[in-house]
C-alpha positions as CSV (number, residue, x, y, z in Angstrom):
1,M,116.7,114.9,93.3
2,K,115.7,115.5,89.7
3,K,112.6,113.4,89.0
4,I,109.7,113.4,91.5
5,L,106.5,111.4,91.2
6,I,103.4,112.7,93.2
7,A,100.9,110.0,93.8
8,D,97.6,111.2,95.0
9,D,94.0,110.8,94.0
10,H,93.1,114.5,94.6
11,G,94.2,117.0,91.9
12,I,94.2,119.9,94.3
13,V,96.7,117.9,96.5
14,R,99.0,117.1,93.6
15,L,98.8,120.8,92.5
16,G,99.8,122.0,96.0
17,A,102.5,119.5,96.3
18,S,103.8,120.4,92.9
19,V,104.1,124.1,93.8
20,I,105.7,123.6,97.0
21,I,108.3,120.8,95.3
22,K,109.2,123.6,92.7
23,E,109.9,126.2,95.1
24,T,112.1,123.9,97.1
25,L,113.9,122.1,94.2
26,K,113.9,124.6,91.3
27,K,115.1,122.1,88.6
28,A,113.0,119.4,89.6
29,E,111.0,117.6,87.1
30,I,107.6,116.6,88.4
31,F,105.4,113.7,87.4
32,Q,101.8,112.7,88.6
33,A,99.7,109.8,89.2
34,E,96.2,109.4,90.7
35,N,96.1,105.8,91.4
36,F,98.6,102.9,92.3
37,D,98.3,101.4,89.1
38,E,99.3,104.5,87.4
39,V,102.4,104.6,89.9
40,L,103.3,101.0,88.9
41,E,103.2,101.9,85.1
42,K,105.3,105.1,85.6
43,I,108.1,103.6,87.8
44,K,108.5,100.7,85.4
45,L,109.0,103.0,82.7
46,E,111.2,105.8,84.3
47,E,113.7,105.9,87.2
48,F,112.5,108.5,89.8
49,D,114.4,110.0,92.7
50,L,111.6,110.6,95.0
51,L,107.9,109.2,95.2
52,L,105.5,111.2,97.3
53,L,102.9,108.6,98.1
54,D,99.3,108.9,99.4
55,I,98.3,105.6,101.0
56,N,94.7,106.2,100.6
57,M,94.1,106.4,97.0
58,P,92.8,103.6,94.7
59,G,94.9,100.4,94.7
60,G,97.4,101.7,97.5
61,N,95.6,101.3,100.6
62,N,98.0,98.6,102.2
63,I,101.5,98.8,103.6
64,R,102.7,96.1,101.0
65,V,102.8,98.6,98.3
66,V,106.0,100.0,99.5
67,E,107.7,96.6,99.2
68,E,106.0,96.4,95.6
69,I,107.5,99.6,94.7
70,L,110.9,99.0,96.1
71,Q,111.2,95.6,94.1
72,I,110.7,97.5,90.8
73,Q,112.8,100.5,91.7
74,P,115.1,99.6,94.8
75,A,116.8,103.1,94.9
76,I,113.4,105.2,94.8
77,K,112.8,107.1,98.0
78,I,109.4,107.0,99.1
79,L,107.9,109.7,101.3
80,I,104.5,108.7,102.5
81,F,102.1,111.8,102.4
82,S,98.7,110.7,104.3
83,S,96.0,112.2,106.5
84,Y,96.2,109.0,108.5
85,D,97.5,109.3,112.0
86,E,101.2,109.0,112.2
87,S,101.2,107.5,115.5
88,L,99.8,104.5,114.3
89,Y,101.1,104.3,110.6
90,A,104.5,106.2,110.4
91,L,106.6,103.7,112.0
92,R,105.1,100.7,110.1
93,Y,105.6,102.2,106.8
94,I,109.1,103.4,107.6
95,E,110.0,99.9,108.7
96,A,108.5,98.5,105.3
97,G,111.1,100.9,103.6
98,A,109.8,104.4,103.2
99,V,112.1,107.0,104.1
100,G,109.8,109.2,105.7
101,Y,105.9,109.8,106.7
102,L,104.3,113.3,106.5
103,N,100.9,114.0,107.8
104,K,98.8,116.0,105.4
105,T,97.4,117.9,108.4
106,T,100.6,119.6,109.0
107,A,101.5,122.9,107.3
108,M,102.5,122.4,103.6
109,A,105.7,124.3,104.3
110,E,106.7,121.1,106.3
111,L,106.8,119.2,102.8
112,S,109.7,121.4,101.9
113,H,111.6,120.6,105.1
114,A,110.7,116.8,104.5
115,I,112.1,117.0,100.8
116,L,115.3,118.8,102.1
117,A,115.9,116.3,104.9
118,I,115.4,113.3,102.5
119,Q,118.0,114.9,100.2
120,E,120.5,115.8,102.7
121,R,120.2,112.9,105.1
122,G,118.2,110.3,102.8
123,K,115.3,110.2,105.6
124,Y,112.8,112.3,107.5
125,M,111.2,112.1,110.6
126,S,108.7,114.6,112.4
127,S,109.4,115.4,116.0
128,N,106.5,113.2,116.6
129,V,107.6,110.2,114.9
130,Q,111.0,110.6,116.3
131,D,109.4,110.3,119.9
132,L,107.6,107.3,118.7
133,Y,110.8,105.7,117.5
134,V,112.6,106.4,120.6
135,Q,109.6,105.1,122.6
136,K,109.8,102.0,120.6
137,L,113.5,101.4,121.3
138,T,113.1,102.1,124.9
139,Q,110.0,100.4,125.9
140,S,108.8,96.8,125.7
141,K,106.0,95.6,123.5
142,S,103.7,94.9,126.5
143,E,104.3,98.6,127.5
144,L,103.8,99.8,124.2
145,T,100.4,98.0,123.9
146,K,99.2,99.3,127.2
147,L,99.8,102.8,125.9
148,N,97.9,102.1,122.7
149,P,96.3,98.8,121.9
150,L,96.3,99.2,118.5
151,A,100.1,98.5,118.6
152,R,98.8,94.8,119.0
153,L,97.6,94.6,115.5
154,S,99.8,93.3,112.5
155,N,100.4,95.3,109.3
156,R,97.8,93.4,107.5
157,E,95.3,93.8,110.3
158,V,95.9,97.5,110.4
159,D,94.9,97.4,106.6
160,V,91.8,95.6,107.3
161,A,90.8,97.5,110.4
162,K,91.5,100.7,108.5
163,Q,88.7,99.8,105.8
164,L,86.3,98.3,108.4
165,I,86.1,101.7,110.4
166,K,85.2,103.3,107.2
167,G,81.9,101.2,107.3
168,L,83.0,98.7,104.6
169,G,81.8,95.1,104.5
170,I,83.6,91.9,104.2
171,I,83.1,91.6,100.4
172,E,84.1,95.4,99.9
173,V,87.3,95.0,101.7
174,S,88.2,91.8,100.0
175,G,87.9,93.5,96.8
176,L,89.7,96.3,98.0
177,L,92.7,94.5,99.5
178,E,92.7,91.8,96.8
179,L,92.0,89.0,99.7
180,S,89.5,86.4,99.8
181,P,86.2,87.3,102.0
182,S,87.1,84.0,104.2
183,T,90.6,85.7,104.7
184,V,89.1,89.0,105.5
185,S,86.8,87.5,108.0
186,T,89.5,85.8,109.8
187,Y,91.6,89.1,110.0
188,K,88.4,90.7,111.5
189,S,87.8,88.0,113.8
190,R,91.7,88.4,115.0
191,I,91.3,92.2,115.3
192,F,88.2,92.1,117.3
193,E,90.0,89.5,119.7
194,K,93.2,91.2,120.2
195,L,91.6,94.7,120.9
196,N,88.8,93.0,123.0
197,V,85.9,94.4,121.2
198,S,82.6,92.9,119.6
199,N,81.4,95.2,116.9
200,I,82.5,97.8,114.5
201,P,81.2,100.6,116.7
202,E,83.4,99.7,119.5
203,L,86.4,99.2,116.8
204,I,85.4,102.7,115.6
205,E,85.7,104.3,119.1
206,L,88.9,102.4,120.0
207,F,90.6,104.2,116.9
208,R,88.8,107.4,117.6
209,I,90.4,107.3,121.1
210,H,93.9,106.0,120.1
211,S,94.4,107.4,116.6
212,N,93.4,110.7,114.8
213,N,91.7,109.1,111.9
């Protein structure tokens, strides 16, 4: 891998990732972006081998960004680099087209292992994500939702719920995810119904129990 784009809105994270990548791939040329619009600008101008993508930066807070990136550069390999709990988000992003999901709370050295795995095998899965994948293959959907009710949510409902548990209102979420307020309100109602909760504090508690957010 020769050209790598690091997309994260925190400079210290981009710096740390750059150091690890340089130690891992001596000849790599590293580029940086601090929001999703900047990512789109860069991938329209240059071909990249790998995109290290934070999913909580401005403009990039939904699963559809993976599809949007791959429409522009189908060959780019996307490694999600996020503080969001992999048990809830990893398989969703991998199924959307990412080649791996790395939790920021793991040791930075794991980033090196992830990059080498992608270079050698085309994909990276932590042992936790591998377990989730096997679990998904061997258990029915009803069994999975008993283990984790958050599995009942669609990808778009997860995107909305993720913002609601941060304390954002309908209007704020609609602006952030580029949805109409009525659509966000509909998603909110579906989320509450699927998870059998009646208010935001209950939703926050459910996410606290079933994910590490």
